[in-house]
Backbone bond lengths (Angstrom), bond angles and torsions (degrees), N, CA, C in turn:
res aa  C-N    CA-C-N  psi(-1)  N-CA   C-N-CA  omega(-1)  CA-C   N-CA-C  phi
1 M - - - 1.478 - - 1.523 109.26 -
2 D 1.317 118.80 135.81 1.437 119.59 -177.57 1.592 107.69 -79.36
3 S 1.345 115.26 163.58 1.440 119.73 -173.01 1.541 112.37 -67.61
4 K 1.360 117.38 -32.20 1.460 118.03 176.25 1.565 113.09 -64.00
5 K 1.336 114.54 -44.15 1.461 119.26 175.01 1.493 111.73 -60.33
6 F 1.363 118.23 -43.33 1.384 120.99 179.72 1.507 112.51 -65.25
7 D 1.333 119.33 -37.94 1.433 121.17 176.22 1.538 113.25 -65.12
8 E 1.326 115.76 -40.20 1.450 119.22 174.85 1.523 112.47 -62.17
9 M 1.344 115.25 -42.05 1.469 120.97 179.72 1.546 111.54 -64.92
10 T 1.376 117.28 -41.43 1.409 116.80 -178.22 1.517 110.75 -73.43
11 S 1.312 115.82 -30.19 1.455 115.95 176.52 1.537 110.03 -65.56
12 T 1.310 116.73 -45.25 1.475 119.31 176.72 1.562 108.53 -59.90
13 L 1.325 117.81 -46.34 1.441 120.81 -177.72 1.533 111.82 -58.13
14 S 1.311 117.20 -42.41 1.447 120.70 178.01 1.501 113.53 -60.63
15 R 1.362 114.53 -26.77 1.513 119.13 -178.89 1.510 108.22 -89.59
16 A 1.247 121.28 -11.28 1.497 122.17 -175.36 1.544 110.59 -59.84
17 A 1.241 114.05 145.89 1.480 120.01 -176.10 1.527 112.58 -70.61
18 S 1.407 117.57 -26.54 1.445 120.09 -179.76 1.490 107.73 -155.14
19 R 1.358 112.21 164.10 1.430 118.15 174.26 1.510 115.22 -57.55
20 R 1.348 114.51 -34.98 1.546 118.44 -178.41 1.504 106.40 -69.04
21 Q 1.371 121.50 -38.68 1.468 119.81 178.64 1.492 109.00 -67.29
22 A 1.374 118.82 -37.76 1.399 119.16 -177.79 1.504 112.79 -65.64
23 L 1.355 114.13 -40.45 1.491 118.00 176.11 1.546 110.59 -67.75
24 K 1.296 119.38 -34.07 1.446 120.22 179.57 1.554 106.56 -66.76
25 F 1.356 120.35 -38.49 1.403 121.45 179.28 1.496 112.12 -63.39
26 V 1.345 117.73 -40.24 1.448 122.40 -178.73 1.552 111.55 -69.82
27 T 1.350 114.69 -45.60 1.440 115.46 -168.87 1.527 113.69 -104.49
28 G 1.346 115.76 -10.83 1.465 118.15 -175.37 1.549 111.81 77.35
29 A 1.257 116.77 6.33 1.504 120.07 176.82 1.516 108.96 -146.70
30 T 1.321 115.42 155.98 1.446 121.64 178.76 1.478 109.59 -96.60
31 F 1.385 117.23 129.31 1.425 121.37 177.21 1.566 106.87 -123.65
32 G 1.317 114.96 154.01 1.467 117.01 -173.93 1.538 108.14 -106.10
33 A 1.330 117.66 19.24 1.532 120.31 -177.34 1.501 108.94 -73.62
34 S 1.330 111.86 156.11 1.468 121.40 172.04 1.553 106.90 -62.41
35 L 1.340 113.41 141.43 1.449 118.48 178.42 1.553 108.46 -117.09
36 G 1.337 116.82 151.25 1.399 118.40 178.18 1.569 105.31 -146.71
37 L 1.326 113.80 153.97 1.487 118.26 179.30 1.548 103.00 -124.25
38 I 1.332 115.26 133.78 1.426 119.89 -179.24 1.529 108.94 -129.02
39 R 1.321 117.03 157.44 1.413 120.56 171.65 1.535 106.38 -86.98
40 W 1.291 120.26 116.98 1.384 122.40 176.22 1.552 113.35 -135.10
41 E 1.325 114.96 152.09 1.426 119.76 -176.74 1.545 107.51 -125.35
42 A 1.219 114.15 132.16 1.499 119.18 172.82 1.496 107.27 -165.87
43 S 1.308 119.06 169.32 1.444 119.18 -177.56 1.484 108.44 -65.97
44 R 1.293 116.10 126.89 1.484 126.70 178.14 1.585 111.92 59.17
45 A 1.336 116.32 21.80 1.422 120.02 -178.79 1.566 111.38 -102.67
46 K 1.270 115.78 148.38 1.459 122.36 179.85 1.510 108.06 -144.55
47 P 1.369 122.17 157.33 1.437 123.68 -173.18 1.590 107.62 -58.88
48 K 1.295 114.55 146.36 1.461 123.31 177.82 1.448 109.13 -143.19
49 D 1.349 119.75 165.36 1.410 124.68 170.55 1.517 109.68 -65.39
50 H 1.320 117.28 151.38 1.415 125.51 -178.55 1.538 108.19 -107.38
51 H 1.360 116.17 126.60 1.461 118.76 177.56 1.533 108.67 -144.52
52 H 1.279 116.52 137.07 1.461 120.47 -179.44 1.594 106.78 -104.12
53 N 1.293 112.64 123.93 1.518 118.20 176.36 1.525 108.40 -99.73
54 H 1.305 123.30 -28.42 1.424 124.83 -177.91 1.499 115.64 48.51
55 G 1.359 114.36 46.89 1.403 117.73 170.08 1.533 116.68 83.80
56 R 1.278 120.30 -1.88 1.462 120.60 177.72 1.502 108.01 -84.35
57 A 1.330 117.49 146.74 1.415 121.74 178.30 1.534 109.59 -63.35
58 T 1.357 116.61 142.50 1.423 121.81 175.30 1.498 110.13 -86.87
59 A 1.300 116.72 167.38 1.524 120.65 -179.70 1.517 110.01 -49.70
60 G 1.328 114.63 132.47 1.473 119.91 173.44 1.537 112.18 79.76
61 A 1.340 118.40 -0.88 1.477 122.77 -179.66 1.553 108.50 -101.65
62 A 1.258 115.21 145.97 1.481 122.23 174.95 1.535 107.14 -69.53
63 A 1.331 115.00 145.54 1.479 117.50 176.82 1.506 110.33 -61.31
64 T 1.331 116.08 146.61 1.503 120.76 -176.57 1.492 105.20 -117.05
65 D 1.355 115.30 143.57 1.449 122.88 177.56 1.532 106.13 -86.30
66 C 1.321 114.08 109.66 1.440 119.55 -178.28 1.577 116.73 -94.36
67 S 1.308 113.71 12.19 1.431 118.50 -177.28 1.634 107.20 -63.38
68 N 1.313 114.72 -26.19 1.448 120.99 172.37 1.484 102.62 -103.03
69 P 1.384 122.14 110.74 1.434 122.75 -176.67 1.500 115.11 -56.69
70 C 1.306 119.38 -27.87 1.457 120.96 179.58 1.600 113.35 -67.05
71 N 1.321 114.56 -19.70 1.453 117.05 173.18 1.491 116.58 -70.00
72 C 1.317 113.05 -20.02 1.530 117.62 -175.08 1.547 109.24 -122.20
73 A 1.295 119.76 14.16 1.471 121.78 -174.74 1.495 112.97 -65.28
74 D 1.322 118.80 -28.14 1.433 123.24 -176.67 1.614 113.33 -67.29
75 C 1.301 115.10 -30.28 1.461 120.93 -179.52 1.523 118.11 -119.13
76 S 1.331 115.54 17.57 1.426 119.50 179.06 1.527 107.54 -146.75
77 C 1.340 117.64 123.41 1.424 123.57 177.56 1.522 110.05 -65.16
78 V 1.374 117.65 -37.74 1.406 120.55 -178.79 1.597 111.47 -69.07
79 Y 1.264 116.46 -44.57 1.514 120.30 177.45 1.484 108.93 -67.54
80 Y 1.298 122.11 -34.86 1.449 123.37 177.33 1.597 109.38 -59.62
81 V 1.298 115.07 -49.90 1.438 120.83 -175.27 1.578 108.35 -69.11
82 R 1.333 116.16 -42.87 1.420 118.52 175.28 1.511 114.69 -58.07
83 C 1.306 115.17 -42.70 1.554 121.17 179.07 1.505 108.91 -64.03
84 K 1.344 120.11 -42.74 1.425 121.11 -174.29 1.508 114.31 -80.38
85 T 1.359 120.14 -23.92 1.431 120.66 -176.47 1.487 115.84 -114.06
86 G 1.339 116.63 -17.08 1.487 117.74 -175.68 1.513 111.45 86.54
87 L 1.307 117.48 4.39 1.501 121.10 174.87 1.492 108.46 -52.28
88 S 1.318 117.58 126.60 1.478 120.95 -176.15 1.572 109.69 -73.26
89 G 1.318 113.92 160.67 1.469 121.51 -177.61 1.492 109.93 -63.48
90 G 1.292 115.79 165.04 1.446 125.47 -178.51 1.497 112.45 176.87
91 P 1.332 116.61 -124.02 1.457 118.10 -176.62 1.563 110.44 -62.53
92 S 1.272 114.15 154.97 1.485 119.93 -177.46 1.526 114.54 -81.78
93 T 1.374 114.11 -15.52 1.437 118.61 179.95 1.551 109.99 -124.31
94 A 1.308 116.87 154.55 1.441 122.61 179.99 1.519 109.81 -56.63
95 A 1.326 116.75 -42.76 1.475 121.94 -178.32 1.484 111.25 -57.23
96 G 1.343 119.00 -28.06 1.425 120.41 -177.76 1.504 113.86 -75.27
97 Y 1.306 116.16 -10.51 1.488 120.72 178.26 1.522 108.49 -85.39
98 T 1.316 116.67 75.72 1.496 122.59 -176.57 1.544 107.50 -81.99
99 E 1.275 114.52 176.62 1.490 119.10 -179.22 1.507 109.69 -61.99
100 T 1.344 117.21 -39.11 1.471 117.20 176.79 1.500 112.67 -63.15
101 V 1.243 119.32 -42.43 1.514 123.08 179.50 1.474 107.25 -65.48
102 M 1.303 121.91 -48.07 1.478 124.58 -177.79 1.546 109.02 -62.41
103 N 1.321 117.38 -41.87 1.492 118.11 175.66 1.489 112.11 -59.83
104 S 1.363 117.95 -41.10 1.489 121.62 -179.55 1.530 109.97 -63.91
105 K 1.305 118.81 -23.93 1.471 123.54 179.22 1.509 113.08 -95.42
106 G 1.305 119.38 9.19 1.426 122.15 175.58 1.450 116.19 92.82
107 Y 1.308 120.46 13.44 1.461 123.90 -177.68 1.553 111.26 -108.58
108 V 1.256 117.26 150.79 1.459 124.36 178.77 1.513 109.43 -122.27
109 R 1.303 119.11 144.21 1.375 124.69 176.97 1.528 112.04 -73.87
110 V 1.334 117.19 137.00 1.461 122.17 -174.60 1.482 107.74 -139.67
111 S 1.399 117.55 174.49 1.461 121.28 168.75 1.504 110.25 -74.96
112 P 1.338 118.68 164.32 1.426 118.69 -178.55 1.503 112.66 -56.95
113 R 1.305 120.39 136.09 1.479 124.70 177.20 1.506 110.38 -165.30
114 A 1.348 114.87 156.29 1.473 119.95 176.28 1.500 111.58 -55.30
115 G 1.245 115.23 139.52 1.497 123.30 178.04 1.541 114.43 89.83
116 A 1.299 115.56 -11.18 1.502 117.80 178.27 1.537 114.39 -77.37
117 I 1.294 112.62 154.71 1.474 119.87 172.69 1.503 106.31 -87.38
118 M 1.337 118.43 125.69 1.454 121.13 178.47 1.556 107.95 -105.60
119 I 1.347 115.55 128.17 1.424 119.81 -177.80 1.547 109.65 -122.34
120 W 1.293 116.85 128.12 1.420 122.78 175.64 1.562 108.30 -90.24
121 D 1.333 114.29 135.73 1.513 118.61 169.76 1.519 108.11 -68.85
122 A 1.324 114.91 159.86 1.440 122.01 172.96 1.535 111.02 -50.18
123 N 1.303 118.94 131.55 1.471 125.82 169.90 1.537 110.27 60.74
124 R 1.345 118.85 35.17 1.468 121.60 176.09 1.506 112.85 -121.19
125 K 1.250 119.76 139.95 1.495 125.94 179.36 1.535 110.00 46.82
126 C 1.310 115.30 46.03 1.499 122.81 169.81 1.542 110.85 79.39
127 A 1.278 120.04 6.16 1.506 119.59 170.42 1.503 107.33 -83.08
128 G 1.260 117.45 146.81 1.472 123.92 -177.98 1.539 109.21 -79.24
129 S 1.330 114.75 -165.72 1.434 120.75 -175.97 1.545 112.49 -66.81
130 S 1.335 120.42 -14.68 1.429 125.15 173.90 1.512 115.94 -82.36
131 G 1.350 114.84 -11.19 1.452 118.92 -173.80 1.566 107.86 74.65
132 H 1.308 112.80 -162.72 1.507 117.91 177.60 1.596 106.46 -159.42
133 M 1.286 111.99 162.24 1.515 118.52 -176.73 1.510 105.62 -143.27
134 A 1.338 115.76 143.18 1.506 121.53 -178.89 1.519 108.33 -155.21
135 L 1.362 114.02 170.07 1.477 119.82 176.60 1.529 105.11 -109.05
136 V 1.299 117.71 131.30 1.449 120.07 178.75 1.554 112.08 -82.19
137 Q 1.321 115.71 128.10 1.475 121.87 179.18 1.552 108.58 -94.74
138 S 1.314 117.06 -36.93 1.464 121.32 176.94 1.555 107.21 -159.65
139 A 1.380 113.75 154.05 1.422 120.00 -179.39 1.522 109.08 -153.43
140 S 1.307 114.95 132.82 1.461 116.89 179.49 1.604 104.81 -154.01
141 Y 1.318 114.75 158.11 1.412 123.09 178.65 1.531 107.25 -107.86
142 N 1.327 117.90 122.25 1.414 122.77 179.62 1.538 106.29 -87.51
143 T 1.320 116.36 110.59 1.487 122.41 -178.49 1.553 111.10 -68.84
144 S 1.303 118.09 -25.14 1.440 118.86 -179.62 1.527 112.00 -73.73
145 T 1.366 115.56 -44.75 1.489 120.01 -177.12 1.530 109.56 -91.78
146 K 1.377 115.91 -15.55 1.462 121.38 -175.78 1.570 110.70 60.34
147 K 1.311 112.01 41.72 1.466 119.25 178.36 1.554 111.67 -132.82
148 W 1.328 116.14 147.54 1.464 117.34 175.67 1.529 106.51 -79.21
149 V 1.310 113.78 153.16 1.527 122.93 171.80 1.519 101.74 -125.73
150 I 1.365 115.32 109.02 1.446 121.37 -178.45 1.509 107.32 -121.97
151 T 1.305 115.01 125.56 1.454 121.04 173.40 1.479 111.14 -108.56
152 V 1.318 116.24 130.55 1.509 120.47 -176.68 1.530 108.45 -133.50
153 T 1.331 112.75 161.10 1.467 121.41 165.23 1.562 105.19 -112.43
154 H 1.352 115.34 140.48 1.410 117.82 -175.20 1.512 109.52 -164.31
155 S 1.310 118.20 171.16 1.402 123.48 178.57 1.515 111.34 -122.36
156 N 1.313 116.39 152.49 1.495 121.19 172.59 1.525 114.25 67.49
157 W 1.282 117.87 31.89 1.459 122.62 169.75 1.474 106.16 -112.38
158 G 1.306 112.40 99.41 1.480 117.70 -172.39 1.486 111.67 98.85
159 G 1.332 117.38 15.55 1.535 118.03 -178.08 1.478 107.08 112.36
160 C 1.282 116.00 173.25 1.456 125.10 178.04 1.541 108.96 -57.20
161 G 1.273 113.42 146.41 1.520 118.51 178.89 1.461 110.07 128.48
162 I 1.288 114.95 149.25 1.457 123.08 177.12 1.522 109.24 -100.31
163 R 1.311 118.63 129.05 1.490 119.87 -174.02 1.485 109.04 -146.74
164 T 1.301 115.27 162.89 1.456 123.90 172.50 1.558 111.06 -103.34
165 T 1.288 116.21 131.08 1.480 122.62 -174.57 1.485 110.77 -131.33
166 T 1.297 117.44 138.93 1.482 121.81 171.21 1.495 110.91 -110.08
167 F 1.286 115.18 121.38 1.493 118.49 177.75 1.499 108.71 -101.46
168 T 1.347 115.59 133.35 1.476 120.55 -177.83 1.501 107.53 -167.06
169 G 1.279 115.08 164.13 1.501 122.58 175.68 1.522 113.98 70.33
170 V 1.298 116.80 -153.16 1.446 123.89 -177.40 1.541 108.09 -126.53
171 L 1.349 113.29 133.31 1.454 119.87 178.38 1.527 105.03 -108.30
172 A 1.318 120.53 118.58 1.394 124.97 177.88 1.493 114.05 -62.17
173 S 1.301 118.48 154.39 1.509 120.05 177.72 1.522 108.93 -65.77
174 S 1.338 112.91 144.00 1.433 121.22 -179.88 1.533 106.66 -145.14
175 S 1.345 117.08 174.74 1.479 120.67 179.59 1.506 108.12 -68.79
176 L 1.323 119.82 -26.86 1.432 122.08 179.01 1.577 115.05 -87.67
177 C 1.348 115.18 -16.67 1.433 118.47 177.78 1.547 103.63 -146.51
178 P 1.340 114.15 79.80 1.479 121.34 -175.30 1.557 113.31 -53.21
179 S 1.321 117.79 -39.35 1.461 116.75 -175.83 1.514 115.00 -88.61
180 G 1.298 117.15 -4.08 1.444 122.07 -179.58 1.540 107.30 64.72
181 A 1.325 115.78 -174.57 1.480 118.80 177.75 1.537 108.23 -148.43
182 N 1.302 112.24 127.13 1.482 120.47 177.75 1.548 108.50 -113.49
183 W 1.321 114.61 110.26 1.503 117.34 -177.87 1.547 109.70 -87.41
184 G 1.340 117.27 17.33 1.474 119.50 170.53 1.570 109.32 -76.80
185 D 1.323 115.19 -23.94 1.462 120.74 174.75 1.450 110.11 -122.00
186 L 1.304 118.57 169.76 1.480 124.06 -179.93 1.527 110.90 -111.26
187 Y 1.364 116.50 16.76 1.449 118.99 -179.86 1.486 110.71 -53.42
188 G 1.338 120.68 125.82 1.430 121.65 176.35 1.506 114.38 93.71
189 V 1.325 120.46 -3.27 1.475 121.33 172.64 1.523 108.58 -131.75
190 N 1.367 112.42 150.06 1.429 120.55 -176.60 1.515 107.39 -134.86
191 F 1.329 114.39 155.47 1.513 119.32 -178.39 1.547 107.57 -129.70
192 Y 1.314 110.96 137.70 1.462 117.94 -178.23 1.573 112.67 -133.83
193 V 1.353 114.63 145.38 1.416 121.85 171.29 1.583 106.06 -130.26
194 R 1.380 113.50 156.32 1.413 120.55 177.03 1.578 107.78 -67.26
195 R 1.401 111.59 137.66 1.490 116.85 177.70 1.547 112.14 -58.00
């Protein structure tokens, strides 16, 4: 999408009477999922609403066979990570991949690092009730700002599509992300690598 079209869309979205109407405008369909807004930085990337599809076909799209996770990686963070890492199937949402589940699949919890799977708990750091899952490209702690700087690749953060996002700083509370997000701590996110 070009920047002019994006600016027109965000202007319309900001005037929308509700988040549900805004999502309907963007997708052409109404979804009841939790929405969140984050500050993210990437090439040609701007904040967008967060919606988890988890491999279900969107309005007007043909049903997709998600038995191969790579068929659904564009619209599901879980399928994206499974496709890229070989993580075996399990819970239908990212939040379901708890430490116990990840341990049973041969993964161990670690500090943030490149190559790790990053999993958001439900309703933490602007992830909705389904949580979120991504692959860490780089991670460092800025001792000056006392904030983490974590760059990930992931799918379905801001709608279908695979993107690179850098999480850092503090996001103030908003109607789309009531709890805000402080990247000075890692509360609500966990990192795993294969044993």
